N, C-alpha and C positions, 0 to 999 in steps of 0.2 A: 493686555493678552488674555483676559479673563473669558474671553468669548472666539479667541482666533481658532480654538480647535474644538467647535462645536461637533464633535463626535457624532453624538445622536442624531443631530440633524443631518449630516452628512451621510449617515447610511439609511437614514428615512428616505433621502433624495435619491439614493442609491438604488432602494427597494422599490421605489416609485418608478424610476427610468426601467430596471428589469421588469416588470410588471407590465408598463407598457410595451416594451419592446417584443415580450412574448406574446401579448395579445396581438398587436402588429403582425408579428410574423406569423402567427395561428391563422390569421384571417387572409393572407394574402401571401400565405408561403409559397405557392405554386410560381408567384409573379416576383420575387424578390429574387435577385441574381446573386448566385452563390459567391463573388467577390465583396458584394454589400453586406450579406450576413456575415461573413469573414471578418469583415472591417467593425462591424458591431461586436462580435465577440471578442476580438482583439482589443477594442476601446474598453468593452466591460472587464475585461481581463487587467488591462492596466490599472482601472479605478478600484479593482479588488487586490491588487498586488500593493496599493497605497496602504489599505487597511489591514494588509496581512490576513486575508479572509479568504475562503473559498479554495483553500488549497487543496484539499483531498478530494479525489475522484466523486463526483454524486453518487455513482451507483453503490460504490463501497459504503460510503456516509450513510445512506439509506437503508443499506443492508445491516450495518452494526446497530442502526438504531433499532433497527426491525427486532433484532435478535435480542436486544438489551430489554425491549418490551414483551417479548415473548418469555423471557427470563422471569420481568417482574410477574407476568401472568402465571407462571409455573406452567409453560406449556413448551414442548418441544416442537421443532419444525418437523421432524420426521414423524410423529404423530398426526399433523396437521396433514401431511402429503400423504399418509397411510389413510387416515379417514377420508380424503378427498378421493382416492382410488376405489375406496368402498362404496363410496357415493356414486362415483362415476359407474361402477359396475351395476349399482341398483338402478341407476338411471337408464343404462343399457337394457336392462330388463323391464323397463317400464314400473319399478318399484316406486313410486313417487312419495309414499308414505314414509319409506326407510331413507329416501333421499331426503325428505322435508327433516326428518328427525336428526340426521346427522348435521345439516345445514345448523338446524337449531341448537344442537349439542354446541358446537362450534361458536355460534353467536351468543350463545351463554357464557362463553370463557373470552368473549371479545375478539373474536376472529371471525371475519364476514368473508362468505365467498360471493363470487360474480363468476358467472357463465357467460363466457366469450365464444360464443360458437360451439365448437367441440372442445374447448379449452376451459378449465376451471381454474381461476386464480385467486389468491387471497391476500388478505389485509388485515393488519390489526387494528382495533379500536382507536380512533384518532388519527390516523395516518392519511 
């Protein structure tokens, strides 16, 4: 029975399966029938139940981890949002120098900005 419960190997297989399903679904998302997608999610859910993993809402999990990293960095989310607001104002005024300075200041603290059209989102280093 020494190898009957090879949990690391099973988790590695589960991870490989998730990676393949994500890749496959992203490539042909519009062609996958909702019923089939639901069956895939259900099967994956059953497998995660066996290992008692992935119980937490993914968005909540990511948010908690992000806040923990910010705490480690000594940065507050409200300070990031305020800096983004000042940067957005500078960009509206075409003050590219100030806009770049704010981006660089945040980057030095491990906060990276991404401009998506008229919206700026942020992430922490390593995310």
